[in-house]
C-alpha positions in Angstrom: 133.4 81.8 71.2 136.3 80.1 73.0 135.8 77.6 75.8 137.2 80.1 78.3 134.9 82.8 77.1 131.9 80.5 77.4 132.9 79.5 80.9 133.2 83.2 81.9 129.7 83.9 80.5 128.3 80.9 82.2 129.8 81.8 85.6 128.5 85.4 85.1 125.0 84.2 84.3 125.0 81.8 87.3 126.2 84.6 89.6 123.5 86.9 88.4 120.8 84.3 88.9 122.1 83.5 92.4 122.1 87.2 93.3 118.6 87.6 92.0 117.4 84.5 93.9 118.6 86.1 97.1 117.0 89.5 96.4 114.5 90.8 99.0 111.8 93.4 98.8 110.3 95.7 101.5 107.0 97.5 101.8 105.7 99.5 104.8 102.9 98.4 107.1 100.6 101.0 108.7 97.8 100.6 111.2 94.4 102.1 110.5 93.0 102.7 114.0 89.2 103.2 113.4 89.0 99.8 111.7 92.1 98.3 113.4 93.2 97.1 110.0 96.8 96.9 108.7 97.6 98.1 105.2 100.6 98.5 103.0 101.2 100.9 100.1 103.1 101.0 96.8 102.9 102.7 93.4 100.7 101.4 90.6 100.9 102.8 87.1 103.2 103.4 84.2 102.1 106.7 82.7 101.4 108.3 86.0 102.0 106.5 89.3 99.3 106.3 92.0 100.1 105.5 95.7 97.8 102.6 96.4 96.9 101.7 100.0 95.7 98.1 100.5 94.6 96.1 103.5 96.7 93.0 104.1 94.6 89.8 103.9 96.0 86.3 104.2 93.0 84.7 102.5 92.4 87.0 99.4 94.0 85.4 96.3 93.7 88.3 93.9 94.4 91.9 94.9 91.6 94.3 94.2 91.2 98.0 94.5 89.0 100.9 93.7 90.4 102.1 90.4 88.7 105.4 90.8 91.5 106.1 93.2 94.1 105.8 90.5 95.4 109.0 88.9 95.5 107.6 85.4 93.8 104.6 83.8 95.6 104.9 80.5 98.3 102.2 81.3 95.8 99.6 82.5 95.8 96.5 80.4 92.5 94.7 80.3 92.7 90.9 80.5 90.5 89.0 77.9 88.2 86.1 78.8 90.1 83.7 76.5 93.6 84.5 78.0 95.5 82.0 80.1 95.6 84.6 82.9 91.8 84.7 83.1 91.5 80.9 82.9 94.0 80.6 85.8 91.8 82.6 88.2 89.3 80.4 90.1 85.7 81.6 89.8 86.5 83.9 86.8 83.7 85.4 84.8 83.3 87.2 81.5 81.9 90.6 80.6 81.6 90.1 76.8 85.3 90.2 75.9 87.0 90.9 79.2 87.7 88.9 82.3 85.7 89.5 85.4 86.3 88.3 89.0 83.9 88.4 91.9 86.3 89.0 94.7 85.5 88.0 98.3 85.8 91.0 100.6 87.1 90.3 104.2 85.6 93.6 105.4 82.2 93.6 103.7 80.2 92.6 100.7 82.0 90.9 97.7 83.2 93.1 95.0 83.2 92.5 91.2 85.7 94.0 88.9 87.5 93.6 85.6 90.9 91.8 85.8 93.7 94.1 84.7 97.4 94.5 84.7 99.7 97.5 85.3 103.1 98.2 86.7 103.7 97.9 90.4 106.7 99.7 92.0 108.2 99.1 95.4 111.6 98.9 97.0 114.4 96.4 97.3 116.1 95.9 100.7 119.1 94.4 102.4 116.8 93.3 105.2 116.6 96.7 106.8 115.9 99.9 105.0 114.4 100.5 101.6 117.1 100.7 99.0 116.4 101.1 95.2 113.1 100.9 93.5 112.1 97.9 91.3 109.0 97.4 89.2 106.8 94.4 88.5 105.8 95.2 84.9 102.6 93.2 84.8 101.0 93.1 88.2 97.6 91.4 87.9 94.7 92.6 90.0 91.0 93.3 89.9 89.8 96.8 89.1 86.7 97.4 91.2 84.5 100.5 91.1 84.2 100.6 94.8 86.6 100.4 97.7 86.9 100.6 101.5 86.8 103.7 103.7 89.6 106.1 103.0 92.5 106.0 103.2 92.2 102.3 102.1 91.7 101.7 98.4 91.3 97.9 98.4 92.8 94.6 99.6 96.2 93.0 99.0 95.9 89.3 98.3 98.4 87.2 100.3 96.6 83.8 100.2 98.8 80.6 100.0 96.6 79.4 97.1 96.2 80.4 93.5 98.5 81.9 90.9 98.1 85.6 91.7 98.6 86.5 95.3 100.9 89.4 95.6 103.8 87.5 97.1 103.6 84.8 94.4 103.6 87.4 91.6 106.7 89.1 93.0 108.7 85.9 93.8 107.9 84.4 90.4 108.7 87.5 88.4 112.1 88.0 90.2 113.0 84.4 90.7 113.2 84.7 94.5 112.3 82.2 97.3 108.5 82.0 97.6 108.1 83.5 101.1 107.1 86.7 102.9 107.2 88.1 106.4 105.1 90.5 108.3 106.0 92.6 111.3 102.8 94.5 112.4 103.3 97.8 114.4 101.2 98.3 117.5 100.6 102.0 117.0 99.1 104.2 114.2 102.1 106.5 114.6 104.6 103.7 113.7 105.5 101.9 110.5 106.1 98.1 110.3 107.8 95.8 107.9 106.5 93.7 105.0 109.2 91.6 103.4 108.9 89.4 100.2 111.6 86.9 99.3 115.2 86.9 100.5 117.4 84.5 102.4 119.5 86.8 104.5 117.0 87.5 107.3 115.7 90.8 108.7 117.3 93.9 110.3 115.4 95.3 113.2 117.7 96.9 115.8 119.4 95.4 117.8 119.1 92.4 115.4 121.1 92.2 112.2 120.9 89.7 109.3 124.0 87.6 110.0 125.9 88.2 113.3 122.7 88.7 115.4 119.6 87.4 113.7 116.1 87.6 115.1 115.5 84.2 116.9 112.7 82.4 115.0 110.8 79.2 115.8 109.4 76.9 113.1 106.1 75.1 112.9 104.4 73.4 109.9 101.5 74.9 107.9 98.7 72.6 107.1 96.1 72.5 104.3 97.4 75.5 102.4 95.4 74.4 99.4 92.4 75.7 101.4 93.7 79.2 100.8 94.3 79.8 104.5 97.4 79.8 106.7 96.6 77.2 109.4 98.9 75.9 112.2 98.2 72.9 114.5 98.0 73.8 118.2 98.6 70.8 120.5 97.9 72.6 123.8 97.4 76.0 125.4 99.0 77.1 128.6 98.5 80.0 131.1 101.6 80.7 133.2 102.9 77.2 132.3 99.8 75.3 133.3 98.0 73.5 130.5 94.3 74.1 130.0 92.1 71.0 130.4 90.6 70.8 126.9 89.1 68.0 124.9 91.8 67.3 122.2 89.1 67.3 119.6 88.6 71.1 120.1 92.1 71.7 118.7 91.9 69.4 115.7 90.6 72.1 113.4 93.8 74.0 113.8 94.3 77.8 114.3 94.0 80.2 111.3 96.3 83.2 111.2 94.4 86.4 110.2 95.5 89.9 109.4 92.0 91.3 109.4 90.6 89.9 112.6 91.6 92.4 115.4 91.5 90.0 118.4 92.0 86.2 118.6 88.6 84.4 118.4 88.2 81.1 120.2 85.5 78.4 120.2 83.4 78.9 123.4 84.8 75.9 125.4 88.4 77.0 124.6 87.6 80.6 125.5 86.0 79.7 128.8 88.9 77.5 129.8 91.4 80.2 128.9 89.4 83.0 130.7 89.0 80.9 133.9 92.8 80.1 134.0 93.8 83.6 133.2 91.4 85.0 135.8 92.8 82.7 138.5 96.4 83.8 137.8 95.4 87.5 137.5 93.9 87.5 140.9 97.1 86.1 142.3 99.0 89.3 141.3 96.4 91.7 142.7 93.9 92.2 139.9 90.2 92.1 140.7 87.6 90.9 138.2 85.1 93.4 137.0 82.0 93.1 134.6 83.0 92.5 131.0 82.8 95.2 128.4 81.0 93.2 125.8 77.7 94.7 126.7 78.8 98.2 126.2 78.9 99.8 122.7 82.5 100.2 121.4 84.0 97.7 123.8 82.9 94.5 122.1 84.1 91.7 122.3 85.7 91.8 125.7 84.0 89.5 128.3 86.8 89.1 130.9 88.1 92.3 132.4 90.0 93.4 135.5 90.6 96.4 137.7 94.4 96.6 137.9 94.8 98.0 141.4 98.4 98.1 142.5 99.6 96.0 139.6 99.2 98.7 137.0 102.9 99.7 136.9 103.9 96.2 136.2 101.2 95.7 133.6 102.6 98.7 131.7 106.0 97.1 131.8 104.6 93.8 130.6 105.3 92.1 133.9 103.0 90.1 136.2 100.2 89.7 133.6 99.6 86.0 133.0 101.6 84.6 130.1 99.6 82.6 127.5 101.4 80.0 125.4 100.2 78.0 122.4 101.9 74.6 122.0 102.8 73.7 118.4 104.6 70.9 116.6 108.3 71.7 116.0 111.2 69.9 114.6 112.0 68.0 117.8 108.7 68.0 119.7 106.4 70.7 121.0 107.4 74.4 120.7 105.6 77.3 122.4 104.4 80.6 121.0 104.4 82.9 124.0 102.1 86.0 124.4 102.9 88.5 127.1 101.0 91.5 128.5 101.0 93.7 125.5 99.5 90.9 123.4 97.2 89.3 125.9 95.3 92.3 127.3 93.9 95.6 126.1 93.2 98.8 128.0 89.6 99.9 127.8 89.5 102.4 130.7 92.2 104.2 132.7 92.5 101.4 135.3 90.6 98.6 133.5 92.2 96.0 131.2 90.5 93.1 129.4 91.6 89.8 128.1 92.2 90.5 124.4 90.5 87.3 123.2 86.9 86.9 121.9 84.3 84.2 122.4 83.5 82.9 118.9 80.5 80.7 119.8 80.0 77.0 120.2 80.2 76.1 116.5 82.5 78.6 114.6 83.9 77.9 111.2 87.4 77.7 112.8 87.9 76.8 116.4 90.8 79.4 116.7 91.6 82.5 114.7 94.7 84.3 115.8 94.2 88.0 115.3 96.4 91.0 114.9 96.5 92.1 118.5 98.3 88.9 119.2 100.5 89.2 116.1 101.7 92.8 116.5 105.4 93.3 117.4 106.2 89.7 116.4 108.1 88.8 113.2 105.9 86.2 111.4 107.3 84.5 108.3 105.4 82.3 105.8 107.7 80.1 103.7 105.8 78.5 100.9 108.9 76.6 99.7 108.9 74.5 102.9 105.3 75.0 103.9 106.3 76.3 107.3 105.6 79.3 109.4 108.3 80.9 111.6 107.6 83.2 114.5 109.8 85.3 116.8 109.5 86.0 120.5 107.7 89.3 121.2 110.2 92.0 120.0 109.1 94.0 123.0 110.8 91.4 125.2 114.0 92.4 123.4 113.4 96.1 124.0 112.6 96.7 120.3 109.5 96.6 118.1 108.3 96.2 114.6 108.6 99.9 114.0 112.3 100.0 114.8 114.5 100.8 111.7 118.3 100.7 111.4 120.1 104.0 111.3 121.7 105.1 108.0 125.0 104.2 109.5 123.9 100.7 110.5 122.3 100.1 107.1 125.4 101.4 105.2 127.7 99.2 107.3 125.6 96.2 106.5 125.7 96.9 102.8 129.4 97.1 102.9 129.7 93.5 104.3 
């Protein structure tokens, strides 16, 4: 082989690797209203594909599902106890010859199942719409004999720790940047976005990947070896006024959760927030009413208001007090802002409640940021830099997580 030929081959291989490292994958996100859980779906199987629906969980490190929901089990490959795969799973067990895993269940009792592998199929993307299909030949997961309430078959592991969270299996197999992003829809009738990998950003009209990207703010993640995504609040504000809090209350950080419906706060933090929010709400014409926490079906809302003449503005996300979380940024404190749609929830025709819950005096985590606060934000977890990025509420830009580019927009982007 001549020197020129070798150079051409080298350049071609480098271009291919570079292209693959910039690849991006897209899965849908749906909301299950009875449980208020968010789930995604993709095909599992080689001989016969099954459409698996899995709850998104940021703390589960090995995906598990009820394999009775699969159309065919013939292509499942059982993992042996002595294999390197089994030995790489913390807390693994053995059922004679085959690997077992007792999987924590964020929605109930732990489940135990055999560790298996099969093909997983999902879509590539240019940051907007789904493009071509791609397959992960050996997707590792736990095959349980029980699941969750239909239509959910199991839980998709997205933990920052371990060798087998879904995002890590994808990014390692396809040599892409180890990161993923979630954009949770606010309605059961809409479909959100779940991205894995990619360096070119995200397309949610009116935003495009290059000329008009979604504005994102960065903050460090801490203690990811704990298997949780934790950020470090430095302060909390209501309409720009900081809460009077003992700094020690915030030292434990704030955990991001995709299975907790409403943000849960340690009692002292909750009381300070509720008092400040109530004070500002009364200034715009809302009147406080008894909380709904004592009524079945309305838990956990303790701070509620009769809207009165402010209702029209509430629906337009105006006049409701703005809650901000101060976080460390590159050049000082940055603020994560939550507006009306993410700070309150409607429980009766004219009654809204503060969409935060009192977690007690000594909770495991002082703050757990739940999905009501996350919906219609783009949230990115970049494990290559150990940082989280968050957008402003997409509603403030007159769009949402369920907005998809038109075919023409998508085609134009692909032509660039």
